[in-house]
TORPA-175133 format. One record per atom (N, C-alpha, C): residue in three letters; x, y, z. Coordinates in steps of 0.05 Angstrom, whole numbers, padded with zeros to 5 digits, always signed. Last residue first. Layout:
# TORPA-175133
ALAXYZ...
END
This chain:
# TORPA-175133
LYS-00192+01623-00832LYS-00179+01649-00826LYS-00160+01651-00854GLY-00228+01580-00824GLY-00238+01608-00840GLY-00212+01627-00844LEU-00195+01543-00809LEU-00200+01541-00832LEU-00211+01565-00848ILE-00202+01560-00752ILE-00179+01559-00764ILE-00178+01563-00798ALA-00259+01551-00750ALA-00248+01579-00742ALA-00219+01580-00755LYS-00267+01497-00751LYS-00279+01512-00772LYS-00261+01539-00773VAL-00237+01486-00698VAL-00221+01480-00725VAL-00240+01489-00751ARG-00273+01508-00672ARG-00245+01517-00665ARG-00233+01508-00697ASP-00317+01473-00675ASP-00319+01502-00681ASP-00293+01515-00687ASN-00299+01418-00653ASN-00308+01426-00680ASN-00306+01458-00695PHE-00290+01439-00595PHE-00269+01430-00610PHE-00274+01428-00642LEU-00339+01457-00579LEU-00321+01471-00582LEU-00293+01468-00602ALA-00370+01406-00590ALA-00378+01435-00610ALA-00353+01453-00608GLU-00343+01375-00550GLU-00345+01367-00577GLU-00349+01389-00595LEU-00351+01407-00505LEU-00326+01408-00516LEU-00321+01400-00542ARG-00404+01405-00497ARG-00393+01431-00503ARG-00366+01430-00518GLY-00428+01355-00480GLY-00428+01365-00512GLY-00412+01390-00515THR-00427+01341-00428THR-00441+01363-00442THR-00447+01368-00468THR-00412+01270-00420THR-00406+01295-00429THR-00430+01315-00432GLY-00408+01234-00357GLY-00420+01243-00380GLY-00406+01266-00394CYS-00366+01186-00327CYS-00376+01214-00332CYS-00391+01215-00354PRO-00346+01122-00284PRO-00360+01138-00314PRO-00371+01167-00310ILE-00300+01129-00239ILE-00324+01127-00247ILE-00328+01142-00276ARG-00246+01094-00217ARG-00252+01116-00234ARG-00282+01105-00236ASP-00214+01075-00153ASP-00234+01067-00177ASP-00241+01096-00193SER-00194+01079-00114SER-00175+01092-00132SER-00188+01094-00161SER-00204+01107-00049SER-00213+01092-00073SER-00193+01101-00096ASN-00198+01143-00009ASN-00184+01114-00009ASN-00180+01107-00036GLY-00203+01214-00035GLY-00208+01187-00016GLY-00187+01163-00020SER-00187+01253-00064SER-00184+01257-00038SER-00188+01233-00022LEU-00187+01244-00119LEU-00166+01242-00110LEU-00167+01245-00085ASP-00234+01206-00158ASP-00233+01222-00136ASP-00207+01217-00124GLN-00240+01208-00224GLN-00227+01190-00206GLN-00227+01215-00178GLY-00281+01194-00288GLY-00269+01215-00267GLY-00260+01200-00240ALA-00281+01202-00356ALA-00283+01185-00331ALA-00270+01202-00307PRO-00308+01214-00422PRO-00290+01222-00393PRO-00299+01198-00375VAL-00296+01219-00489VAL-00309+01202-00466VAL-00291+01208-00440PHE-00316+01247-00550PHE-00300+01254-00524PHE-00319+01236-00501THR-00307+01251-00617THR-00317+01240-00596THR-00298+01238-00573THR-00322+01284-00677THR-00308+01287-00648THR-00325+01268-00632GLN-00315+01289-00737GLN-00330+01275-00721GLN-00315+01278-00699LEU-00325+01319-00801LEU-00301+01315-00780LEU-00325+01306-00761THR-00323+01316-00871THR-00342+01308-00845THR-00320+01307-00825THR-00315+01357-00925THR-00302+01343-00905THR-00320+01334-00880GLY-00325+01377-00992GLY-00320+01377-00963GLY-00309+01356-00947GLY-00333+01350-01044GLY-00311+01369-01044GLY-00309+01380-01008LYS-00372+01306-01042LYS-00379+01331-01049LYS-00358+01355-01045GLY-00347+01265-01007GLY-00352+01257-01034GLY-00361+01291-01049ASP-00327+01278-00955ASP-00361+01274-00959ASP-00364+01265-00988ALA-00272+01258-00922ALA-00279+01269-00945ALA-00311+01261-00944GLU-00265+01247-00851GLU-00269+01240-00878GLU-00278+01260-00899VAL-00236+01243-00791VAL-00235+01265-00812VAL-00243+01249-00837THR-00248+01245-00726THR-00247+01221-00752THR-00251+01240-00776SER-00217+01243-00655SER-00228+01256-00684SER-00227+01241-00705LEU-00227+01235-00592LEU-00215+01225-00616LEU-00230+01238-00638LEU-00207+01235-00526LEU-00215+01253-00543LEU-00204+01244-00573SER-00217+01211-00470SER-00210+01200-00487SER-00228+01221-00511MET-00193+01223-00398MET-00211+01225-00421MET-00197+01212-00448TYR-00202+01235-00330TYR-00192+01221-00345TYR-00202+01216-00376ILE-00201+01276-00286ILE-00211+01266-00305ILE-00198+01260-00328ARG-00201+01282-00216ARG-00175+01284-00241ARG-00198+01269-00258TYR-00244+01325-00188TYR-00237+01299-00188TYR-00211+01305-00215SER-00270+01379-00178SER-00244+01374-00160SER-00232+01340-00170SER-00306+01385-00217SER-00290+01407-00208SER-00270+01399-00195ALA-00333+01336-00221ALA-00316+01347-00244ALA-00301+01369-00235LYS-00375+01344-00176LYS-00353+01327-00178LYS-00328+01336-00197PRO-00407+01402-00161PRO-00403+01379-00180PRO-00372+01371-00174GLY-00409+01406-00085GLY-00415+01419-00116GLY-00410+01393-00138THR-00399+01384-00040THR-00383+01412-00046THR-00392+01428-00078MET-00427+01338-00037MET-00430+01361-00015MET-00418+01384-00025GLY-00430+01323-00113GLY-00421+01315-00082GLY-00428+01345-00066SER-00460+01305-00170SER-00447+01327-00153SER-00445+01313-00125GLY-00433+01281-00240GLY-00453+01280-00209GLY-00448+01299-00193CYS-00401+01289-00274CYS-00392+01264-00255CYS-00411+01263-00232ASP-00402+01316-00333ASP-00419+01310-00313ASP-00414+01287-00296VAL-00359+01368-00368VAL-00362+01341-00358VAL-00382+01334-00335LEU-00352+01422-00379LEU-00354+01398-00395LEU-00360+01370-00391SER-00363+01448-00334SER-00383+01457-00360SER-00377+01434-00380ALA-00329+01429-00300ALA-00356+01420-00296ALA-00372+01430-00318MET-00275+01447-00316MET-00281+01420-00320MET-00314+01417-00318SER-00280+01509-00350SER-00282+01495-00324SER-00288+01469-00328GLN-00236+01522-00407GLN-00264+01520-00397GLN-00261+01505-00370GLY-00189+01517-00432GLY-00201+01545-00425GLY-00227+01548-00419ALA-00185+01457-00439ALA-00190+01476-00468ALA-00198+01507-00455PHE-00201+01449-00374PHE-00191+01436-00398PHE-00199+01461-00423SER-00198+01450-00304SER-00202+01463-00330SER-00189+01446-00350ARG-00195+01404-00263ARG-00203+01429-00258ARG-00211+01443-00287THR-00146+01364-00292THR-00156+01368-00275THR-00169+01399-00273LYS-00133+01315-00343LYS-00133+01333-00335LYS-00154+01339-00310TYR-00106+01257-00378TYR-00124+01270-00361TYR-00120+01296-00355PHE-00114+01208-00431PHE-00103+01228-00419PHE-00117+01243-00394ASN-00123+01165-00478ASN-00120+01157-00445ASN-00099+01185-00437SER-00132+01174-00530SER-00155+01151-00520SER-00149+01153-00495ASN-00131+01222-00580ASN-00111+01213-00557ASN-00133+01196-00532GLY-00125+01237-00643GLY-00129+01244-00621GLY-00113+01230-00602LEU-00149+01215-00711LEU-00129+01220-00692LEU-00138+01230-00664GLN-00162+01172-00760GLN-00173+01179-00740GLN-00143+01195-00725ARG-00164+01145-00815ARG-00169+01180-00814ARG-00179+01182-00789THR-00146+01099-00818THR-00174+01101-00810THR-00179+01128-00807THR-00098+01115-00843THR-00113+01093-00859THR-00142+01095-00846THR-00073+01151-00806THR-00081+01158-00832THR-00099+01139-00849ASN-00077+01158-00739ASN-00077+01140-00761ASN-00088+01151-00788GLU-00059+01168-00686GLU-00052+01189-00716GLU-00051+01166-00737VAL-00056+01173-00623VAL-00072+01162-00638VAL-00070+01183-00670ALA-00036+01209-00590ALA-00028+01189-00584ALA-00043+01167-00611LEU-00014+01280-00581LEU-00028+01261-00604LEU-00019+01231-00597PRO-00037+01315-00524PRO-00009+01300-00538PRO-00030+01275-00558VAL-00068+01371-00516VAL-00072+01343-00517VAL-00054+01329-00535GLU-00069+01424-00519GLU-00053+01413-00506GLU-00058+01385-00499PHE-00104+01457-00555PHE-00117+01443-00527PHE-00097+01424-00510GLU-00072+01462-00598GLU-00079+01486-00574GLU-00093+01477-00550ALA-00062+01415-00614ALA-00041+01425-00600ALA-00050+01447-00583TYR-00111+01401-00631TYR-00104+01384-00611TYR-00075+01405-00598VAL-00116+01443-00671VAL-00131+01448-00649VAL-00121+01427-00625LYS-00077+01419-00705LYS-00070+01441-00691LYS-00086+01449-00672LYS-00106+01373-00723LYS-00076+01369-00713LYS-00073+01395-00694THR-00145+01398-00752THR-00150+01387-00734THR-00123+01380-00708ALA-00114+01425-00796ALA-00128+01442-00775ALA-00138+01420-00754LEU-00099+01374-00818LEU-00081+01392-00806LEU-00091+01412-00788TRP-00148+01359-00839TRP-00136+01333-00820TRP-00114+01352-00803VAL-00168+01396-00869VAL-00182+01394-00849VAL-00168+01379-00825THR-00135+01387-00908THR-00134+01411-00899THR-00148+01410-00867ALA-00151+01333-00922ALA-00120+01344-00922ALA-00115+01364-00906ALA-00208+01345-00944ALA-00202+01329-00920ALA-00172+01331-00912PRO-00217+01415-00964PRO-00211+01387-00968PRO-00205+01369-00944ALA-00278+01447-00939ALA-00252+01447-00945ALA-00244+01415-00950ALA-00326+01459-00901ALA-00329+01462-00936ALA-00291+01460-00938VAL-00352+01410-00862VAL-00332+01435-00861VAL-00322+01431-00892THR-00402+01388-00812THR-00387+01391-00837THR-00371+01413-00852ALA-00391+01350-00756ALA-00395+01378-00766ALA-00383+01378-00792ALA-00413+01312-00702ALA-00405+01314-00723ALA-00406+01342-00739VAL-00396+01281-00641VAL-00412+01303-00650VAL-00403+01303-00682ALA-00409+01207-00630ALA-00400+01227-00641ALA-00412+01255-00648ARG-00424+01181-00567ARG-00433+01192-00589ARG-00417+01210-00604PRO-00415+01122-00529PRO-00400+01147-00537PRO-00419+01157-00566ARG-00465+01091-00489ARG-00444+01087-00513ARG-00436+01117-00523ASP-00455+01098-00421ASP-00475+01100-00448ASP-00454+01104-00468ALA-00406+01053-00389ALA-00421+01080-00390ALA-00438+01077-00415LEU-00355+01025-00349LEU-00381+01022-00363LEU-00396+01050-00361ILE-00289+01012-00340ILE-00306+01027-00338ILE-00328+01019-00364LEU-00251+00965-00302LEU-00269+00964-00328LEU-00286+00986-00322PRO-00192+00996-00266PRO-00217+00976-00276PRO-00236+00982-00298ALA-00128+01009-00293ALA-00153+01022-00282ALA-00173+00992-00288ASP-00081+00990-00315ASP-00080+01005-00299ASP-00108+01010-00279PRO-00099+00949-00350PRO-00084+00940-00334PRO-00085+00963-00313GLY-00163+00970-00378GLY-00136+00963-00383GLY-00120+00959-00354SER-00219+00988-00411SER-00204+00964-00396SER-00180+00962-00394TYR-00267+01036-00422TYR-00242+01032-00423TYR-00237+01006-00405ILE-00328+01023-00436ILE-00305+01049-00451ILE-00276+01046-00444THR-00371+00981-00457THR-00347+00983-00443THR-00330+01006-00457ALA-00440+00997-00456ALA-00415+01001-00469ALA-00393+01001-00453GLN-00491+00965-00417GLN-00469+00990-00420GLN-00449+00984-00440ARG-00540+00921-00446ARG-00518+00928-00434ARG-00500+00958-00444PRO-00612+00926-00436PRO-00584+00931-00449PRO-00566+00931-00438THR-00652+00868-00414THR-00637+00887-00408THR-00616+00902-00421SER-00669+00829-00442SER-00680+00845-00436SER-00672+00869-00425GLU-00635+00789-00493GLU-00632+00799-00464GLU-00655+00821-00463GLU-00650+00724-00521GLU-00655+00750-00516GLU-00652+00764-00491SER-00658+00666-00519SER-00633+00681-00517SER-00632+00708-00517SER-00699+00619-00492SER-00696+00642-00507SER-00664+00661-00499SER-00702+00572-00464SER-00689+00575-00487SER-00683+00599-00501GLY-00737+00571-00428GLY-00707+00569-00423GLY-00691+00572-00445ALA-00788+00575-00445ALA-00779+00601-00433ALA-00747+00599-00428SER-00792+00529-00473SER-00791+00552-00491SER-00776+00579-00476ALA-00794+00492-00430ALA-00776+00489-00453ALA-00774+00522-00467CYS-00840+00506-00399CYS-00815+00509-00394CYS-00794+00511-00415SER-00881+00502-00442SER-00877+00520-00430SER-00851+00525-00421CYS-00871+00439-00452CYS-00863+00462-00474CYS-00863+00490-00463LEU-00891+00428-00398LEU-00863+00418-00408LEU-00853+00434-00432ALA-00942+00437-00396ALA-00923+00446-00379ALA-00894+00443-00388ALA-00962+00407-00433ALA-00968+00437-00444ALA-00938+00449-00422LEU-00952+00355-00417LEU-00941+00364-00446LEU-00942+00393-00449LEU-00985+00353-00369LEU-00959+00353-00372LEU-00944+00360-00394VAL-01037+00364-00397VAL-01028+00383-00379VAL-00991+00380-00376ILE-01032+00312-00427ILE-01039+00340-00442ILE-01029+00363-00427ARG-01032+00276-00389ARG-01011+00276-00409ARG-01013+00302-00422ARG-01085+00282-00362ARG-01059+00286-00348ARG-01035+00290-00372MET-01119+00259-00405MET-01117+00292-00399MET-01094+00303-00385
END
């Protein structure tokens, strides 16, 4: 009888220790570079729009919107069909909108943190033909904030309200509609 109890105890310990599944989901790594610490946040989600125009035409319209929004193109890869900038910053406003309407970094004693923080951004678009004569435009926006008034130089992960991505895609459609 002692052997059965001992065997059962060993089996339960062995099965508990060999589990390789994680019970807590991990956050996505958003930015990791020599200039800033590792930034973790929710996984970014692209906002997609279907455009009734050829991919080459949508590509040019997308480039024009980046210029209108004053975002320097650091990524322009025709192989992956992606363009945009994965590391730039703005403060207080962007694309003619208040930063607090585009970004959520939480609130402090003076109101939304996005209104006073420097917001580091990644804004990337993917342009792909949909096989039906149209194009799928996907825009991904990932913000992070840095408090310039304090002693800390750490960036905090921020969320997107979804307004910038929709504004961007709508502006591309408007350019193509002219």
